[in-house]
C-alpha positions as CSV (number, residue, x, y, z in Angstrom):
1,M,171.7,102.0,58.8
2,M,173.6,101.9,55.6
3,A,175.0,98.7,54.2
4,K,178.7,98.2,54.8
5,Y,179.3,96.6,51.4
6,A,178.7,97.8,47.9
7,W,178.0,94.1,46.9
8,D,177.2,94.8,43.3
9,K,180.6,96.6,42.8
10,M,182.8,94.1,44.6
11,T,185.1,91.6,43.0
12,E,184.8,87.9,43.9
13,T,187.9,88.2,46.1
14,Q,186.5,91.2,47.9
15,K,183.3,89.2,48.5
16,V,185.2,86.3,49.9
17,K,187.0,88.7,52.3
18,A,183.7,90.3,53.3
19,V,182.3,86.9,54.2
20,Q,185.4,86.0,56.2
21,H,185.2,89.3,58.0
22,E,181.5,88.8,58.9
23,L,182.3,85.2,60.1
24,D,185.1,86.6,62.3
25,L,183.0,89.2,64.0
26,E,182.0,88.6,67.6
27,T,178.6,90.2,67.1
28,H,176.7,91.3,64.0
29,N,175.0,94.3,65.5
30,G,176.6,96.6,62.9
31,T,175.7,94.3,59.9
32,T,172.6,95.3,58.0
33,K,170.0,92.9,56.9
34,D,170.8,93.8,53.3
35,D,174.4,92.9,53.9
36,L,173.5,89.6,55.3
37,L,171.0,88.8,52.6
38,N,173.6,89.8,49.9
39,I,176.1,87.4,51.5
40,L,173.6,84.6,51.7
41,R,172.4,85.1,48.1
42,W,176.0,85.2,46.8
43,L,176.9,82.0,48.7
44,W,173.6,80.3,47.6
45,D,174.4,81.1,43.9
46,K,178.1,80.4,44.3
47,F,177.6,76.9,45.6
48,E,174.4,76.2,43.6
49,V,172.4,75.1,46.7
50,V,169.5,74.6,44.4
51,D,170.2,73.7,40.8
52,E,168.5,75.4,37.9
53,D,165.9,72.7,37.2
54,K,164.9,72.7,40.9
55,R,164.6,76.5,40.9
56,K,162.2,76.2,37.9
57,E,160.2,73.6,39.7
58,L,160.0,75.6,42.9
59,A,159.1,78.7,40.9
60,L,156.1,76.9,39.6
61,E,155.1,76.2,43.2
62,G,155.2,80.0,43.9
63,Q,158.7,80.2,45.5
64,V,160.9,82.9,44.1
65,W,164.7,82.6,44.1
66,D,165.8,85.9,42.6
């Protein structure tokens, strides 16, 4: 299955609308894993769930955030 969204080519407004669209869906059967991961990565970075210092600390422990 091909991804529904060209995440790297979307504007921030388009990304917000895509997230809202996904939240409004009754099921996510047509949503690819790549689409969901792109949404989660974007939200993670957008809201700085882990700050830069913590990312470096976690990277030293073997966890990768890219």
